[in-house]
DONUPA-931655 format. One record per residue (C-alpha): residue number from 1; residue in one letter; x, y, z. Coordinates in nm, 3 decimals. Each point is the difference from the previous one (the first is absolute). Example, Ala and Ser with C-alpha at 12.3 -4.5 7.8 and 13.67 -1.06 7.14 Angstrom:
REM DONUPA-931655
<site resi="1" resn="A" u="1.230" v="-0.450" w="0.780"/>
<site resi="2" resn="S" u="0.137" v="0.344" w="-0.066"/>
This chain:
REM DONUPA-931655
<site resi="1" resn="M" u="0.917" v="18.595" w="1.578"/>
<site resi="2" resn="N" u="0.195" v="0.325" w="0.037"/>
<site resi="3" resn="I" u="0.302" v="-0.129" w="0.189"/>
<site resi="4" resn="E" u="0.128" v="0.348" w="0.093"/>
<site resi="5" resn="K" u="-0.324" v="0.076" w="0.184"/>
<site resi="6" resn="S" u="-0.047" v="-0.344" w="0.156"/>
<site resi="7" resn="L" u="0.133" v="-0.131" w="0.330"/>
<site resi="8" resn="I" u="-0.054" v="-0.282" w="0.244"/>
<site resi="9" resn="L" u="-0.022" v="0.026" w="0.379"/>
<site resi="10" resn="I" u="0.048" v="-0.304" w="0.225"/>
<site resi="11" resn="D" u="-0.079" v="0.094" w="0.360"/>
<site resi="12" resn="D" u="-0.215" v="-0.153" w="0.272"/>
<site resi="13" resn="D" u="-0.130" v="0.337" w="0.132"/>
<site resi="14" resn="I" u="-0.346" v="0.102" w="-0.126"/>
<site resi="15" resn="L" u="0.067" v="0.366" w="0.081"/>
<site resi="16" resn="V" u="0.308" v="0.001" w="-0.226"/>
<site resi="17" resn="H" u="-0.209" v="-0.154" w="-0.279"/>
<site resi="18" resn="K" u="-0.268" v="0.268" w="0.035"/>
<site resi="19" resn="T" u="0.254" v="0.284" w="0.008"/>
<site resi="20" resn="W" u="0.189" v="-0.130" w="-0.304"/>
<site resi="21" resn="K" u="-0.324" v="-0.055" w="-0.191"/>
<site resi="22" resn="M" u="-0.107" v="0.360" w="0.066"/>
<site resi="23" resn="M" u="0.342" v="0.134" w="-0.105"/>
<site resi="24" resn="A" u="0.010" v="-0.216" w="-0.314"/>
<site resi="25" resn="E" u="-0.338" v="0.134" w="-0.109"/>
<site resi="26" resn="K" u="0.109" v="0.356" w="0.073"/>
<site resi="27" resn="K" u="0.318" v="-0.045" w="-0.210"/>
<site resi="28" resn="G" u="-0.172" v="-0.189" w="-0.283"/>
<site resi="29" resn="Q" u="0.189" v="-0.321" w="0.070"/>
<site resi="30" resn="I" u="-0.122" v="-0.360" w="0.007"/>
<site resi="31" resn="L" u="0.055" v="-0.181" w="0.328"/>
<site resi="32" resn="F" u="-0.026" v="-0.376" w="0.042"/>
<site resi="33" resn="S" u="0.010" v="-0.090" w="0.367"/>
<site resi="34" resn="Y" u="0.052" v="-0.325" w="0.189"/>
<site resi="35" resn="F" u="0.003" v="-0.091" w="0.367"/>
<site resi="36" resn="D" u="0.251" v="-0.283" w="-0.047"/>
<site resi="37" resn="V" u="0.250" v="-0.132" w="-0.250"/>
<site resi="38" resn="E" u="-0.197" v="-0.320" w="-0.062"/>
<site resi="39" resn="S" u="-0.292" v="0.200" w="-0.142"/>
<site resi="40" resn="F" u="0.236" v="0.193" w="-0.225"/>
<site resi="41" resn="M" u="0.166" v="-0.323" w="-0.117"/>
<site resi="42" resn="N" u="-0.343" v="-0.128" w="-0.107"/>
<site resi="43" resn="D" u="-0.035" v="0.304" w="-0.229"/>
<site resi="44" resn="L" u="0.361" v="0.052" w="-0.111"/>
<site resi="45" resn="Y" u="-0.071" v="-0.091" w="-0.363"/>
<site resi="46" resn="C" u="-0.227" v="0.306" w="-0.024"/>
<site resi="47" resn="Y" u="0.294" v="0.240" w="0.028"/>
<site resi="48" resn="D" u="0.302" v="0.110" w="-0.200"/>
<site resi="49" resn="K" u="0.323" v="-0.102" w="0.169"/>
<site resi="50" resn="D" u="0.118" v="0.362" w="0.030"/>
<site resi="51" resn="I" u="-0.304" v="0.129" w="0.191"/>
<site resi="52" resn="R" u="0.098" v="0.183" w="0.320"/>
<site resi="53" resn="I" u="-0.063" v="-0.216" w="0.308"/>
<site resi="54" resn="F" u="0.000" v="0.144" w="0.351"/>
<site resi="55" resn="I" u="0.011" v="-0.250" w="0.286"/>
<site resi="56" resn="D" u="-0.016" v="0.054" w="0.374"/>
<site resi="57" resn="S" u="0.278" v="-0.141" w="0.217"/>
<site resi="58" resn="N" u="-0.232" v="-0.145" w="0.265"/>
<site resi="59" resn="L" u="-0.273" v="-0.214" w="-0.150"/>
<site resi="60" resn="K" u="-0.253" v="-0.217" w="0.182"/>
<site resi="61" resn="N" u="0.097" v="-0.335" w="0.148"/>
<site resi="62" resn="G" u="0.348" v="0.135" w="0.076"/>
<site resi="63" resn="K" u="0.107" v="0.005" w="-0.365"/>
<site resi="64" resn="K" u="0.267" v="0.250" w="-0.100"/>
<site resi="65" resn="G" u="-0.058" v="0.199" w="-0.316"/>
<site resi="66" resn="E" u="0.369" v="-0.007" w="-0.082"/>
<site resi="67" resn="R" u="-0.006" v="-0.383" w="-0.019"/>
<site resi="68" resn="E" u="-0.333" v="-0.006" w="-0.183"/>
<site resi="69" resn="A" u="0.138" v="0.249" w="-0.253"/>
<site resi="70" resn="E" u="0.272" v="-0.249" w="-0.085"/>
<site resi="71" resn="R" u="-0.271" v="-0.254" w="-0.088"/>
<site resi="72" resn="I" u="-0.157" v="0.258" w="-0.231"/>
<site resi="73" resn="T" u="0.328" v="0.057" w="-0.182"/>
<site resi="74" resn="K" u="0.032" v="-0.374" w="-0.062"/>
<site resi="75" resn="V" u="-0.308" v="0.018" w="-0.225"/>
<site resi="76" resn="G" u="0.147" v="0.288" w="-0.201"/>
<site resi="77" resn="F" u="-0.108" v="0.325" w="0.169"/>
<site resi="78" resn="F" u="0.281" v="0.245" w="0.069"/>
<site resi="79" resn="N" u="-0.143" v="0.346" w="0.078"/>
<site resi="80" resn="I" u="-0.051" v="-0.063" w="0.373"/>
<site resi="81" resn="H" u="0.008" v="0.262" w="0.276"/>
<site resi="82" resn="L" u="-0.039" v="-0.024" w="0.376"/>
<site resi="83" resn="A" u="-0.303" v="0.195" w="0.127"/>
<site resi="84" resn="S" u="0.050" v="-0.013" w="0.373"/>
<site resi="85" resn="G" u="0.033" v="0.224" w="0.301"/>
<site resi="86" resn="E" u="0.294" v="-0.219" w="0.098"/>
<site resi="87" resn="I" u="0.327" v="0.133" w="-0.142"/>
<site resi="88" resn="L" u="0.256" v="-0.262" w="-0.093"/>
<site resi="89" resn="D" u="0.370" v="0.080" w="0.020"/>
<site resi="90" resn="K" u="0.067" v="-0.215" w="-0.303"/>
<site resi="91" resn="L" u="-0.244" v="-0.111" w="-0.267"/>
<site resi="92" resn="P" u="0.019" v="-0.342" w="-0.161"/>
<site resi="93" resn="P" u="0.113" v="0.027" w="-0.364"/>
<site resi="94" resn="W" u="-0.347" v="-0.088" w="-0.133"/>
<site resi="95" resn="I" u="-0.159" v="0.306" w="0.165"/>
<site resi="96" resn="L" u="0.071" v="0.323" w="-0.189"/>
<site resi="97" resn="S" u="-0.095" v="0.256" w="0.266"/>
<site resi="98" resn="Q" u="-0.173" v="0.077" w="0.328"/>
<site resi="99" resn="N" u="-0.310" v="0.210" w="-0.040"/>
<site resi="100" resn="G" u="-0.153" v="0.028" w="0.346"/>
<site resi="101" resn="K" u="-0.378" v="-0.023" w="0.028"/>
<site resi="102" resn="C" u="-0.065" v="0.305" w="-0.216"/>
<site resi="103" resn="F" u="-0.143" v="-0.042" w="-0.348"/>
<site resi="104" resn="P" u="0.286" v="0.017" w="-0.252"/>
<site resi="105" resn="D" u="0.053" v="0.284" w="-0.247"/>
């Protein structure tokens, strides 16, 4: 897998998934997308630990992406970014950046 061109999206919004998929194809990148962290955790052994992961702040069932991202770091992933329309004043140390809902560069 070409890690530089691969990324993971965890978001419960189908429209965000469709938009990111279209942008990934346009930019020649490989997108793996999940609607919840549990689904990602079932597949985590498929990915290199330094793959870029983008997680929404507001996930279904009232789960917060910032808390779920901490769970992801506990299994060895570290390249985690918040992909949310909600802007946080302060990011937890396990989240590297805020990206908004736009597809990353």
